[in-house]
N, C-alpha and C positions, 0 to 999 in steps of 0.2 A: 814232903814238899809243901803242904798246906800251911804249916806253921812258919816255915821259912819265908814263903811269899807274904804271909800276914805281917811278919816283922819288917820285911822290906817295904810294904805298902803302908805301914803305920804312919809315916809323915803325911800321907794323903787322906788320913781318916777324917779331918774336918771337911774336906771337899766331898768325900763320899757321903758323909752324914748330911751335908747341905743338899746334895742330889737326892738322897732318900727322902728328906723332909719335903723338898719341892715336889717330888712324885706323889707323896701322900696328900699334899695340898691340892695338887691338880686333880687327883682322884675324888677328893671331897667336893671340889668346885664343880666338876662334871656331874657328880651325883645330884648335887643341889640344883644345877642348871636344868637337868632333864626330869626332875621330880615334879609331877603335876599336882601334888598335894596342896601347895600354897594357892595355886589357881583354883582348885576345887573349893577351898575354903572361901576364897573371894566370890566364887559363883554362889555358894550358899548364902553369903552375906548379901549378895545382889538380890536373890530371891526374897530374903527377909525384908529388904528395903522396898521392894515392890509391894509385898503384902502389907507393909505398914504405911503405904502411901507416900513414901519418901521419893519415889521415882515414878515418872509417867511410863506407860507401856512402851512408848517409843524409845525413851532413854534406856529402859531395861533391855529392849531388843538389841539396841546398838551395842551396849556394854556386854551383853551376853554373847553376842556374835564374836566380838573381839576375844573374850575369854575362851570360848570354845575353840576358836582358831589357834590360840596360843597353846591350849591343852593338846590339841591334835599335833601341833608342831613339836611339842616336847615328847610326844610318844613316838615320833619319827626322827631320831637323832641324826639321820643322814642329811636332813635339811638344815638350813641355817638356823641358829637359835632364835627364838622369838624375841622381839623387842620388848623392853620394859613397858608394861602397861600401867597407866595411871588411872586410878579409880574415878 
């Protein structure tokens, strides 16, 4: 029966393939969306900027707070995704 159903469903192969590709893209996007690694990198860069005197302590605290909040939100996927943060 498996071979017979595959032959009958062969005309739908492009549609099934498109659905499969869409699923893989969705999986990759969700993984990237909830991955805190890019934000951790930005946090390290923020610390370096403070150490090099490129930021005042007030600027650092404000940006650090936003990044830490975004990291926390990414670790809790049941919440709404964090907004895009500008440096």
